N, C-alpha and C positions, 0 to 999 in steps of 0.2 A: 402436830396437825391442828388446824384451826377448827374450833367447834362451831356448829351452826348458830347463827344469830337468832335470838328470840324475837318474834314479831311483837312489837309493842302496840298499844292503842293508837299512838301517833302514826305508826307505820300503816295500820289498817285504815286510818282516816285519809292518809295521803293516797293510798291505793284506790280508795273509793272516789276521791276527788279526781284522780286520773280517769277512772271509768266514767265519771260524770261528764268530763270534757268530751270524751269520745262519743258517748251516747247522745248528748244533747246537740252536738253540731255535726255529727257524721251519720252515716247509714247504720241501720240496726244490724247487729250480728245475725248470722244465719240461724234460722229456727232449728231446734233439735227434732221437732216433730213435724210430720207432713202438714201442709196447709190444708185446713178443712175444706177450702173452696177449690182445691186442685181438681181439674177435670170438668168443672162446671162451666156451662156456656155463659157468656156475657149477656146480661139482659139488655133489651133495647130501651134505653132511658132517654128522655128528652133532656135538653140542655139544663133546664132548671132542676130536674130530678137529679142529674149528675152532680150539679153544684151542691144540692142538699145532701146527697149521700156522702160526697167528699167532705162536707162540713162535719157530718156525724162521725165519719171515720177519722178525721183529723182530731176531733175531740177525744176519741178513744185512743188514738196514738199518743196524744198529750197525756192522757190519763195513765198510760203505761210508762211514759217517761217519769211521771210523778211516782208511780209504784216502784220503779227501779230506785229512785232517789230515797223514798221512804225506807225501803228495805235496806239500802246501803247505809243510811244514817243509823238505823236501828242496829244493824249488824256491827257497825263500828263501835257502838257504845254498849252492846249487850254484855251482861255480867257473866252469864253461863255459856259454855261452849255449845251446849245442845240447842240453846235459843239462837245463837249466832248461825249454827249450821242450818236450822230450820228456816231462818230468814234468807239465807243464801239459796237454799233449795227452791223456795217460793220465788225468789228473784229470777232464778234460772228459767223457771216456767214462764214468767212474765216476759222474758226475752222472746219467746215464741209469739206471744200476743203482739209485741212491738213489731216484729218482723212481718207478721201477717197483715197488720194494719198498714204498714208502710208499703207493702206489695199492692194492697188494694188501692191505696192512694195513687200509686204509679199507674195502675190500670185505668184509673179515672182521669189520668192526665192532670193530677193535682199535686199539692205539696203538703208537707208536714207543717206544724205550727212554727212560725218565725219566733215565737216566744219560748221555745223549748228550753233554752238555757235558764230563763227565769223560772220556769216551772220546776226544773231540776234543783236549782239552788234553794228555792223556798222549801221544797218538799224534803230535801236532804236535811236542812236545819230542823224542820219539824220532827223528822224521824230520829235525829240525834237527840233532841230534847226528850222525846218519848222514851228512848233507850236509857237516858240518864235518870229518868224517873223510876226505873226498875223494870225488871223483865216482865212481871205480871201486868204492869200498866202498858208496857210496850206491846205485849201480845194482845191486850185489850184494844189497843189502837189499831192493830192489824185486823182484828175481828170486826170492829166497827167500819173501818175503811172498806173492807171487802164486802160487807153487807150493803154499804151505800153504793159501791160500784156495781154490785149485782142488780140492785134496783134501777140504777141508771142504764145498765145494759138492756134490761127489760123494756124500759121506756124507748130506747133507740130501736129495738126490734119492732116495736109497735109503730114507730115513725118511718121505718124503711118502706120503700115501694115493695109491694108483695112479690113482684117478679124478680127482685134483686136477690137471687139465691146465693150468690157469692158472699156478699156482705152478711147475709143472714146466717150462713154456715159458720163464718168466723166468729160472729158475736155469740152464737149459741154455744160454741166450745169455750169461749172466754168466760161466759156466764157460769158454765159448769165448773170451770177451774177456780173462779173466784169463790164460789160456794164452798168448794173443798178447802181452800186456804182459810176461809173464815172458821170452818169446823176445826181445822188443825190448830188455829190459834186458841179457840175456846177449849179444846181438849188439853192443850198444853198449859192451861191455867190462866188464860187471858181474862182480866177483870172487865165487868161492864162499866163503860165510861159514864160519868155524870152527864145529865141531859144538856147542860150548858156547853160542854165540850162537843157533844154530838151535833148540836145545833151550829156551833162555830165551824165544824168540819163541813157540814152541809152548805153553809153560806160560802165558805172559801171555794168549795168544789163548784158551786153555781157560778161564781165569778170566772173561774178557769174555763168552764164549759162555754160560757157566753163569748169570751174572747177567742178561745181556740177555734170555735165554729167559723169565725170570720177571718182570723189572722193566723 
């Protein structure tokens, strides 16, 4: 009888790369949780308001593509099984965000970022490098990433038209989830990153947001 083959780090990397291709060029998998905006009426938005909301939701969708890639890269290079499992659980929740944002974009008759494959590739590489630096640094990277995402979601909530309750409900739930992920990473031993790394992350995120809003 043939024994089961052990999954190697290379196997995990190839699995994640396969997921990358499917996520970055195809439709998001179905969400496990109900859409927070389900049952809400569509707001009466003008053409410019719809373009603006779509731009914001496209940024959020691209951010979730990045989150999937970061978690996948970190899970592929994590040293401890418990850290790898925690990364995968967080990534599974982020799938909900990805699906919700994609649904909202369709409702607005708009599209996801054409640069998603680029966002995924770059974020996967960053996540893998963070994982190679050690689990405490990798968890610290998650903590800082989620803190920055939470702040950016708050900014988007303030920029949404008040009557757009569908988009607001989605971003409210995403914000709560990101805060929980940051707390998880901190509780698991995530280090506080040096200021220079935090600033570089913010700069990179700013570039992504500017491009994804338009493309």
